[in-house]
Each structure stands twice: as C-alpha cells, then as structure tokens.
C-alpha positions as CSV (number, residue, x, y, z in Angstrom):
1,X,-146.6,4.9,-111.6
2,X,-148.9,4.5,-114.5
3,X,-152.3,4.7,-112.7
4,X,-152.8,8.2,-111.3
5,X,-155.8,8.6,-109.1
6,X,-156.5,12.1,-107.8
7,X,-158.2,11.9,-104.4
8,X,-159.6,14.8,-102.4
9,X,-159.3,15.4,-98.6
10,X,-162.4,16.2,-96.5
11,X,-161.3,19.9,-96.8
12,X,-161.3,19.7,-100.6
13,X,-157.5,19.5,-101.3
14,X,-156.3,17.2,-104.1
15,X,-153.7,14.5,-103.4
16,X,-152.0,11.6,-105.2
17,X,-150.7,8.4,-103.5
18,X,-147.8,6.5,-105.0
19,X,-145.2,4.0,-103.9
20,X,-141.5,4.8,-103.8
21,X,-138.6,2.5,-105.0
22,X,-139.0,0.3,-101.9
23,X,-142.8,0.2,-102.0
24,X,-143.2,2.7,-99.2
25,X,-146.5,4.7,-99.4
26,X,-145.9,8.3,-100.5
27,X,-148.3,11.3,-101.0
28,X,-148.3,14.5,-103.0
29,X,-150.9,16.9,-101.7
30,X,-152.1,20.4,-102.1
31,X,-151.5,22.5,-99.0
32,X,-154.1,24.8,-97.4
33,X,-151.5,27.6,-97.4
34,X,-153.3,30.5,-99.1
35,X,-150.7,33.1,-100.3
36,X,-152.0,33.1,-103.8
37,X,-155.5,33.4,-105.2
38,X,-157.0,30.2,-103.8
39,X,-155.9,27.6,-101.2
40,X,-154.1,24.6,-102.7
41,X,-152.1,26.7,-105.2
42,X,-149.5,28.2,-102.9
43,X,-147.7,25.1,-101.7
44,X,-147.7,21.3,-101.7
45,X,-146.9,18.6,-99.1
46,X,-144.6,15.7,-100.3
47,X,-143.6,12.8,-98.2
48,X,-144.0,9.3,-96.9
49,X,-147.0,8.2,-95.0
50,X,-144.5,6.7,-92.5
51,X,-141.4,8.0,-90.8
52,X,-138.9,6.6,-93.4
53,X,-137.2,8.6,-96.1
54,X,-138.6,8.5,-99.7
55,X,-136.3,6.8,-102.2
56,X,-137.2,7.5,-105.9
57,X,-135.7,6.1,-109.0
58,X,-135.3,8.1,-112.3
59,X,-138.7,7.0,-113.7
60,X,-140.4,8.0,-110.5
61,X,-138.7,11.4,-110.5
62,X,-139.8,12.0,-114.1
63,X,-143.4,11.2,-113.1
64,X,-143.2,13.5,-110.0
65,X,-141.8,16.3,-112.1
66,X,-144.8,16.0,-114.5
67,X,-147.2,16.1,-111.5
68,X,-145.5,19.1,-110.0
69,X,-145.4,20.9,-113.4
70,X,-149.1,20.3,-113.8
71,X,-149.7,21.8,-110.3
72,X,-147.6,24.8,-111.2
73,X,-149.6,25.4,-114.4
74,X,-153.1,24.7,-113.1
75,X,-153.1,24.7,-109.3
76,X,-154.2,21.1,-109.2
77,X,-153.2,17.5,-110.2
78,X,-156.0,16.8,-112.6
79,X,-155.4,17.3,-116.3
80,X,-158.7,19.1,-116.8
81,X,-159.8,21.0,-113.7
82,X,-163.5,21.0,-114.8
83,X,-163.6,17.2,-115.0
84,X,-163.4,15.6,-111.5
85,X,-162.9,12.1,-113.0
86,X,-160.1,13.1,-115.4
87,X,-156.8,11.2,-115.1
88,X,-153.6,11.6,-117.1
89,X,-153.7,8.9,-119.8
90,X,-149.9,9.1,-120.2
91,X,-149.4,8.1,-116.5
C-alpha cells in the first residue's frame, strides 16, 4: 500500500486503486454527488472491482483511514490539490 497513484475519471473525479488482503482489486473514488460546494466532496465510492467482498488487514485499514481523512480535509486524494502529480511520500 506504499505507492499511491491518484488517477482521474473521464468526468474529472479522483480515484485510487489498491489491493485488499487477498489481492482483489479495490477502488476509492470521489462521487459525483454534489450536496456541498463542488462535486467530488460530498461522498465517495469504496469497493471491489468485482463482486467479492473486500477483506482488509490492520495496515490496509490504517492506510484507508489516512486517505479518507485527506478527502475530508481537502475534498480530494492528493496531498497538494494544486499539484496534479503530487503523491503522499508516506504511502
């Protein structure tokens, strides 16, 4: 879970892909729901890219909490919103 790459959907919403404990592909993505100032800051999607259930260990949960906290603080997953290439060096 150390290499965080923030990608962007064709509609401009940020997302992060990661693997769960069993290696299943997961995704954390900004939702287009717009109840707050701008789309992407009101809700997130979290789940597998398949129909299985996500299985996270303690290290993965800690990482996920950091990503969700960053989204709550900034509305996105990048450390610096003005730098589209920024990644979290701690991840």
